[in-house]
C-alpha positions, 0 to 999 in steps of 0.5 A: 648280812641280808641288809648288807647285800641290799645296801650293796645292790642299791649302791650298784644300781645308783652308780649304774644310773649315774654312769648312764646319765653321764653317757647320755650327757656325753652323747648329747654334747657329741650331737651338738658338735655334729648337729644336723637340722633334723636333730635340731628340730627334734630338740626344738619340739622338746626344749623350745620355750615358746612351744612349751608355753603353747603346750601349757596353754592347751593343758589349761584349756583342757582343765577349763573344760573340766570346770565347764562341764560340771553341774552346780553343787548343792548347798547345805545350810544349818540354822536354829531359831527361837532363841529367847533373849529373855528367859530360858530355852529349857533345861537339859541338852541341846536336843531338849532345848526349845529351839527350832532346828533346820537342816536345808539342802538347795540345788540350782537347776540350770535351764536353757542348755547352759552346761552344754553350751559352756562345754561347747565353748570350752571344747572350741577353746581346746581346738583353738589352743591345739591349733595354736600349738601347731602354729607355734611349732610352725613359726618356731620351726621357721625361726629355727631353720633361719637360725640354723642357716645363719650359723651355717653361713657364719661357719662358712664365712669364718672358714673362707676368711681363715683361708684368705688370711692364710693366703695373705700370710704366705704372700706376706712372707714371700714378699718380705723375702723378695724385699730382701732380695730387691725384687719388690719395693717396700711400698708393695710390701706395705700394701700386702701387710695392710691387706694381711692385717685386714684379713685378720680383722675379717677373721675376728669379725667372722668369729664374732658373727659365728658366736652370735649365731650359735647363741641364737640357735642354742636358745631355740633348742634350749641349749644356751649353756652349750652354745659354744659347742654347736657345730653344724654338719648339713650342707646347703639345700640344692636347687634340685629340692626347689619347689614349683611355686607356680602350682600352689594349691590354694585349698591348702590355705585352710589347712594352716594351723593359724587359720584353723585356730581363728576358725575355732575361735569364731565357733567359740564366739558363736557358742559364747553368744548362745550361752549369753542368750541362754542367761535369759532362761530362768534357772530354778533353785529347788530346796528341801528342809527338815525341821525339828522342834523339841517341845511339840515333839514335831519333825516336819519336812518342807520344800521350796522353789526359787525363781529369779524375776527379771524386773530390772535387768535381762542380761542385755550387756552380756548378750551385746558383749558376746555379739561384739566378741563374735564380730571381732573373732570373724574379723580376726579370722579374715585378717589371719587369712589375709596375712597368710595370703600375703605371707605366701606371696612374699615367700614366693617372690623371695624364693624365686629371686633366691633360686635365680641368684644361686643359679647365676653364682653356680653356673657363671659367676663363681667359675668366671671369677675363679678363672680370673683369679687364677689368671691374675696369680699366673700373671703375677708369678711371671711378672706380668702383673703388679701386686696391687692388681693381684690383691684386687683380683683376690679381693674380688674373688673372696667377696664373690665367694662370700656373696655366693654363700649369702645367696645360698643362705638366702635360698635356704631360708626362703625355702624354709619360709615357703614350706612354713607358709604352704605346708600344713604343720602336723600336731606335735 
């Protein structure tokens, strides 16, 4: 009876855990259907494959340090000599044979601070890998924000195209009624019908663009199977959040993760050069042995010291290679700084241009285009404008709306690029 209660309890707990898992899955799907940028960035840190690869590289560097910090293991050797090829080595067991049995232990003693230098090289590698992880997160966050705003733009473009198609469908229905009443020519109706079909094509293309943007963003957050469920809820960043690009503190450049990673690799190369130079310091192998010979009933103990002789080679190749690696690391650090400066300069130019474009659309162009479109609608309703001019006015206004959405997307992505170029990335 007691066992039945235990089985029943285990089944209940299992069903509860399954219910909790289903609830978590539903909650995740709900989050994807109302995905904010903040939530997407959290998913990036845990699910993005590039970030996970950088995290594995850091773990590998930490494992390398464990190896570098260890002392050489002693070597145990067992040997037996004086085997007679002709005749007997005596009667009895192995202990009674006239064999010279030797037990020996050898220990390599490293000199010149090799173990400490190996550890220093490994520690610098860990620092570089940690900064690489931060820089990977910085770059992937920028890619995520760009993909996020691409999908937000695709959603808005699809919505505008659907609204435009709905307007053309209503106009076409009205025009067909007016054609029956004789108020409009068949040529005008044909023009409206062509524009209505073109609007349907634009809607279909907008849907395809949205699906492609969903696939790109889904990969960034590790949700490829749920790409079709992605729907974004955030609005475009406002100009009120625009930074002052003219007052950039250049000292922040040294806080960028990619520059810090390059500096750590330069320090690693310096330690590696010292390690190569330390190879010229001779290591010593110390050995002790115990020897047993049954016939003489003698047990002896011996000791030995081995010292390498640098008569042919003194590690000139390793030292030269370390010098080249140090020069390469220093040049890579300088290159990284130059690339970072160029990235900041490009980000500043793109952001300033995007701010001006958005401001023109918000303050002038959209309002004037809306006024012109409303005037064309009014004129057409009262017979003061032909259908061709009306369609042209609508086309111009729709195009301007799409251009304004593209300008806001450019501003949002330029702002993200500026932040990625100038703001230090915190460790994940």
